[in-house]
Structure formats: C-alpha cells, structure tokens
N, C-alpha and C positions, 0 to 999 in steps of 0.2 A: 504494500500500500504506500502511496506517496505521502511524504510528510506534509502536514498542514501548518503553515506559518501565518500568524495573524499580524497585521500592521494596525496599531492603535494610535490615534493622534487627533489633533484638533479638526473638527468637522466644519465649523463655521467661524466666520469672523464675528467679533463681538464689539459692541459699542464701548465696553470698558477695557477689554484686552487688545482691541485693535485688530489689524490684519494678521493673517497667518504668515509667519516668517517665510519669505521666498526661498531662503536656503533650505529650510525644513521641507518645503514642497519638493524641491529638487532631490533631496535625500530620499523622500518617500517614493518618488518616481524611480530612482535608482534601486531602492529596496525591492520594488515590484519587479523590475527587470532581473535582478539577481535571483529572486525567488523563482521566477520562471526559468531562468538559465539552469537552475539546479533541479528542474523538473518537480518542483513542489507545488502544492495547492496554496493559493493566497486566500485568506479569510479576513474580512473586515466588516464594519458596521453598515455597509451599503449606503454610505452617505457622501457628502461633498468633502472638500478639504484634503487633509493628509491621506485618509483612506482611499479617496477617489484617485489621487495622484498615484498611489501604489497600484491601484487597479489598472490605470492607463499604462504604466510601465510594464506590468505583467502581460496585459493583453497585446501590447505592441511587440512582445517577444513570445507569442503563442502560448502564454500561460493560461492556467485554469483558475478562475476567480469565483469564489462564493461570497455573497453578501448576506449578512444576517440583519434583517430589518426589524425595527421596533413596531412596524405597522402590522395590521391583521390581514391585509391583502394588498394587491397591486394598486388598486384605486387609492387606498389610504396612503400607501408609500409615495405615490406621485402627488396627490392632491393635498393631503394634510401635512406630510413631512417635506414635500417638494424635493424628494431624493431622486437621484439618477437611476436609470436602468441600463444604460449602455455601459460597456466594459465589464459586465458581469455575465458569467455563464449560468449561474443559478442564484436566485434570491430566495432565501427562506424567510417567510413572514411569521414572526413570533406572536404578534399581538400583545406583547408584554411591555410596551413602552421602552424608554431608554435603559433604565436600570435592569429590567428583566432581559432585554436584548443583550446587554453587556455580559451577563452570566452565560447565556447560550453561546455568544460570540467567543468568549475567552476559553470556556471549557471544551470547545470543539477544536482547539489548536494543540499541536504538539509543542509549539513555542510561540511566544508573542514578542513583538518588537514595539517599544514605546518611542514615539517620535513627537517632540514638542508636547502639546496637549494642555488641557485645563481640567476642570472637575470631572468630566466624563472619562477622560483618559486616566485620571487618578483612580477612579472607580474600577476601570479595567485592570490597571496595574495591581490594585489591592486584591482583586479577585484572583488574578494569576499568582500573586505572591502567597496568598492564603492557601491556594490549591497546590502549592509546591511545584509550580511549573518552571520551565526554562524561559527566561526573560532576557531579551536583548534591549539595551538602552542606547539610543542614538545620541551620543554625547555631542553637546554643542548645538542641538537643534532647538533649544529654548523651552519655555513653558515648564510643565511638570517634570519633564525628563531631566532638567537641570537640578532637581531636588530629590531624586530617587535615593541617592546614597544617604542623605539626611533622614528621609522618611523611614528607611529601613533601620537606621540607627535609633530613631525615636521609638519605632514600633517594638524594638527589642524582642522579637519573636522569631524563633527558628521554625521554618515550615518545610524545609527541604527544597525550597526554590533555589534555582541556580541563576544568578544575575550576572550577565556579561555586559561590559561597557565598551563601546568602540565609536570612533569618529568616522570610520569608513564603512559604508553600507556593504561593500563586497566582502570584506573580512568579517564583518559582524554576522552575515548570513552563513558564511563558511564555519565560523566558530559555533554558531547555534546548531548547525547540522551535525557537527561532531558530537555535541551534547545529546541531541535527539537520538542519534545512532547508539550512543552508550546506553541511554535509557531503554530504547527498544530491545537491545540485546539483553539487558538485565531483566526486563519483563518476560522475555522469551525463555530465560533460564528458570524463572520462578514458575 
C-alpha cells in the first residue's frame, strides 16, 4: 500500500493574521511535488491555501490526492465552504465541520507535515502528536510551525510521536518516509 502523507497548513487569509506567506505557499507546492515523486498519496483538508498548493504540486506530477472535507456533501463543500474540487482525485465528505474533519484528516495519514498555519493547523498538529504519529515541520514557513518545539516542551507529554524538522521540502519528505518505513516494518513484525 502507498504511504499517505498529509500536508496541514493555513487555508485562508485572515483579517488579523494577514496573507499566507508566499514562501510557505511555494514550500507547500514543492511538498506536493515531492510526495508525488515518491509515489505517495497526498491527504489534506480539501481547502484553499497551503493544502491546495500541495494538491497542485502533487497533481502536476501525476500524484494521487485525497481531500477530507468538513462538508456533508459536494453542494455544501462548494456553496457553504467555497472549497475547491479541482486537483483532487477523491473528496471524502465528513459532515463533521472543521474540528471533526481534522481528526479524520490526520488519523488517515501515515505522516503529516505542518506548514505555517494558525489555530486549525495547531489542532491538526495536536491530534497527530497525541496519536503518536510521524510529524514533519517545515521550518521557517511561519505561523504555528515556528512554535512547535515550544508547544511540545510546554505540553511535557510523551506520546510516541516522532517530530522531524527541516527547511527543505525534498529532504523532509525523504526523512519522513524513512520513519514511515520503520514503523510499517515494526507493525508487520508484531
């Protein structure tokens, strides 16, 4: 089975937080390309911003992309949330809103990558961390990703999560896949 890598990050621009960092958008695109190059499935929140840029990068490299939507159906996805449908091979409609969607999104990944982000991305990170998942943090992308080390220190909780930090999307994906492979071998032994 192909590894499933999630890309989590800022979905929309905010009146208080401002525009999404253009450098972070480029990193997300490169992450999508790299995930596709390694024949992995990309999973994200089926929304705009960082997740969508990763989707574009993956699709432009013949990748397979699954979007996990907070909407209950396609109509709500498009009309209520105003989320895109292009650059996705499959969109799964949860009907759970953002917080419920985040649980489905993260727990269906073999590893997640945090890029920039705000409160929703923090929620995705804490779910992944609590679940003991493999987490990549795109260093220097801004937002929540710049605070992950401090958040882990403050949380003072061992969960089995493996957190990797890198400034290069290519090496980050490679490093994550090494960890995913190790975990898959361990699970197969048990």
